[in-house]
N, C-alpha and C positions, 0 to 999 in steps of 0.2 A: 421515526425512532432511529437513534444513532447506535451503531455498534463500534465500541472501542475495544480492539482486540487485546489490549492490556488489562482491561477492567473486568473483573469477574462478575460484578452485578450486571453490567451492561450485556456481556456475552450470554450469561445464564438467562437473563430476562428475555433476550431476543430469541434464543433457541426454544425456550418454553412456549413463546407466542407462536413461532413458526410451526412447531410440532403439535400444538394443541388440537385436539379432536382428530388427530391423524396417526401418530405413532407415540408409544411411550418411550421416549428417548433414553431415560435412565434404565428402563428394563432392557432395551436394546443393548446398552453398554455392559450391563451385567451378563448378558448372554455372550458378548464378545470376550469379556473377561474370563468366563467359565472355561473357555478352550485354550486360553493362554495367547490369544492372537495379539493382545495389547503389549506383549513383551517382544514383538517383532518390530524391527526397524522398518520394515516395509509398510507396516500399518501407519506409522507416524510420519514417514518421510516420502511417501509415494501416494499421489491422489488416487491412482488406479487401485492400489492396495487397500486403501481405506473404503472406497466405494464398493469394491468387490467383496470385502468382508461384510459390510453392511447389507449388501444384496443377499448374502447367504442366510442372514438372520431375519429377513423381511420378505414380503411377497413381491417386492419390486426388483427389477433389473437395475443395474447401476445407472443407466441412462434415464430410466423412469424416475428413480430416487432423485437424481440431480435436477431433472426437469420440475418435479413437484416442489422440491425445496426452493429452487430458483423462482418459480412462479409465486410461491408464498411470500418470498422476500420483496418481490416487485409489487404484489397486491398490497402489501402492508407498508409500502413506500419506505422500506429501510434504506438508511445510508450507513456507509462505512467510513471511519475516520482514516484520513491519509495525511502525511506530513511532508510538504514540499520544502526540501532544503536547498537553499541557494545562496548566492552572494550578489548583491545588487545595490544600486545607489538610491533608488527612489521607490520605497514600498507603496507609494500612492498609485503607481502604475498598475499594481495588482488589484487594488480597490477599484480602479477605473475599468481595466480590461480583463481581469481574471488571470488565469494561468495558461500560458500559450505554449504550444509546441515549439521546439527549437527550429529556427530556420534551417533550410538545407543548403543555403549558399556557402561558398567557401569562407573560411575565417581570415580576416586580415588584421593583423596586430599592428597597433601604432608603434612608430619608431622608438618612442620613449618606453615602451613596455619592456619590463625586465625579461630577458630571453629565457631564463630558467622557468619563470612563472608562465610565460607564453607556451613553452613546450608542454608543461603539465596541463594547461587548459586545452591545448590542442589534442593531447592524448585523451583527456576526458571526453572531448566531443566526438572524436573518432570512434569511441567504444560505446556511445550512447545512442539509443533510438531517439527520434524526435520528441517522444514523451507527450505531454509532461509526466514526469515520474514523481512518485511519492513513496516515502517509507511507510510500511503498513504499521509498524510499531514506533511509538513515541520514544521508547527506550533506544531503539536503533538510530532515530533522528538525533538524539542528544549525545551520541557517541562523539567524544572529542576528536576522533580521527575521521569524522564524517567528510568524505571527499567532496560532496555536493556543496557543503558550506564553505569549503576552502577554494574550490576552483570552478564552480559551475552552479547553475547552468546559465542563468540570465546574464551573468557577467559577459558572456560571449556576444551578446547583442551590442554591448559597447565596443567590443573588439572589432566587429565588422561595420561599425558605423551606424547602426540602427538606433542607437542611443547617442544622439549628437552632443558634443561638448561634454561628454561624461568623463570624469576622472576615475579611471578604474581603481586607482590606489585608494580611493575613498569609498569603495563599495563595502557594504556591511554584510556579515553572515546573518541568515535569518531562517526561521522555521515557520511556514505558513500552515496553520492548522485548518484542514478542510473536511467537510462532511460530504462525501461523494455519493450520489445515488447509486444504489446497487444496479439499477437498470442501465446505468452508464458505463458499467465495467465490461471490458473485453474479457473473454475466457472466464465466465462466472464460476465454472466448476472449481477453479483454483481457489477462489475466495470462500466458497461453500466448504471446501476442504479445510481452509484455515479456521473458519468459524467453529466447525465440529472439533477440529484438533484443539482449539482453545477451550471449548466447552468441556470436552473429556478430561482435559488436564486440570481444569478448575475444580471439577467434581472428584477427581482422583489424581492429585498432584504427582508429578514425577520430578526427578532431579533437574536442577537448572531451568525451571519453568520460565524464569525471567528472560532467558535467552532463546526461547522457542522461535520467535519470529525475527530474530536478528538478521538483517540483510534481506528480509522479504520485501518485495517491491510491488507497487501498483503502477502499471504503465498504461496510460490512457490512449496510446497508439495514435497520436496525431489529432486528438480531439482537444478542444479548448474547454477548460473548467471555468464556468461563469463566475463573476465576483460574488453572487448570492450564496455560493457554497463555502465561501471562506468564513471560518469562525473567528480567527484572530491571526495577527502577524506578530510573531515573537522575534525580537532582535536579540542576538547573542553578544 
């Protein structure tokens, strides 16, 4: 089952399945509402704040709740949508090899490379982990100012010679739609927080709900995502 953080039907169905025969998630939210906690920024923006609040309304400690929720996600083989935004010349390489972490070797720019663009790409690389990185929200991925689609990340493989005879100027911005297994995610408590935050907002919408996950990121921290998890490749 796939969770799309932007899709109410997807999120609500997933949370109902995860909490079935365990906790009444809607009753839990009503209890949290009753004392005004949902009006606190700490509840919505801080993982510890949300889990501590839930713990006070259930028999579980924050760690117990996160562990039980995580185990249910894994047992039911849930996947979460992530959107890898990049600029590259050959989308076929993703179909063949999947999505790889960035190499750690120094970047060497071809002499013909525009110096301004080279500086922007270098700045991008120096501020990035090896990844691979994904936008959690498709709305964020489609942002016209998305830096990943303009200056990274796989374009850098052409810069340092790993993509031989590649004309960097012909690279294309693209969004790669991926269904990432929950069991594959580092720091699972962050994504549990995101799922619950989405669920509570879908059943009780707040202002600017469409921007809740803008700039939220999935970082696989040096793990390769295999081709079988790619749903589609969207060229922009």
